[in-house]
C-alpha positions in Angstrom: -5.1 23.4 -77.3 -4.6 21.1 -80.9 -1.3 22.0 -81.9 1.3 20.1 -79.7 4.8 21.3 -78.2 7.6 21.4 -79.8 8.7 19.2 -76.6 6.0 16.8 -77.3 6.9 16.2 -80.9 10.4 15.9 -80.8 9.9 13.1 -78.5 7.9 11.4 -80.7 10.4 11.9 -83.3 13.3 10.6 -80.8 11.5 7.6 -80.1 10.4 6.5 -83.9 14.6 7.2 -84.7 15.1 5.4 -81.8 13.2 2.5 -82.7 14.7 2.7 -86.5 18.6 2.1 -84.2 17.9 -0.8 -82.7 18.1 -2.3 -86.2 21.5 -1.3 -86.7 22.1 -1.9 -83.1 21.0 -5.6 -83.5 23.5 -5.6 -86.7 26.2 -4.2 -85.3 26.1 -5.3 -81.9 26.2 -1.4 -81.0 23.5 -0.7 -78.0 25.0 2.8 -78.5 22.9 3.6 -81.0 19.3 2.1 -79.7 20.6 3.3 -76.1 21.3 7.0 -75.9 17.9 8.1 -78.6 15.4 6.2 -76.0 17.8 7.8 -73.1 16.8 11.3 -75.1 13.5 9.7 -75.3 13.0 9.1 -72.3 14.2 12.7 -70.8 12.3 14.3 -72.8 9.3 12.6 -72.0 10.5 13.0 -67.8 10.4 17.0 -69.0 7.1 17.0 -71.5 5.2 14.7 -68.1 7.1 17.8 -65.4 5.1 19.8 -68.3 1.4 18.8 -67.9 1.7 18.4 -64.3 2.1 21.5 -64.0 -0.2 22.8 -66.3 -3.0 20.2 -64.9 -2.1 21.5 -60.9 -2.1 25.2 -62.2 -5.9 24.4 -64.1 -6.9 22.7 -60.7 -6.0 25.7 -58.6 -7.6 28.5 -61.4 -11.2 25.3 -61.0 -10.9 25.8 -57.0 -10.2 29.2 -57.2 -13.3 29.8 -59.4 -15.3 27.7 -57.0 -14.5 29.3 -53.9 -15.5 32.8 -55.6 -18.4 31.6 -56.6 -19.8 30.0 -53.2 -18.6 33.7 -51.5 -20.6 35.3 -53.3 -23.6 33.1 -53.0 -23.0 33.1 -49.1 -22.8 37.1 -49.0 -26.4 36.7 -50.4 -27.7 34.7 -48.4 -26.5 37.0 -45.8 -27.6 39.6 -47.1 -31.3 37.6 -46.7 -30.2 37.3 -43.3 -30.0 40.9 -41.9 -32.9 41.7 -44.0 -34.9 38.7 -42.8 -33.7 39.6 -39.0 -34.6 43.5 -39.6 -37.5 43.3 -40.7 -38.7 41.2 -38.4 -37.7 42.9 -35.6 -39.4 45.8 -37.2 -42.4 43.4 -36.9 -41.4 42.2 -34.0 -41.5 46.1 -32.0 -44.9 46.9 -33.6 -46.9 43.8 -32.0 -44.9 44.6 -28.4 -46.1 48.0 -29.0 -50.0 47.5 -29.9 -52.5 46.3 -26.8 
């Protein structure tokens, strides 16, 4: 996904403004210029991190579910083969017992 989510873009914009806000904060000795923008940037970072963690969790769940179904198919195939071998082996064994 090449398009960035609006939260991520806003986070970068606020981070840039907070860096720019340090200039007036340094000149006027008013830390609030930088602090407010940094706080908003951090809040958006937290929201983005939660979104990213959720997306990764969903992807992992999807991958594990697919892997489970693939392995389940393999097991079913092996079980079918074993049943065929068992059925065939039993017939072969019965034929050998019947013949003197």
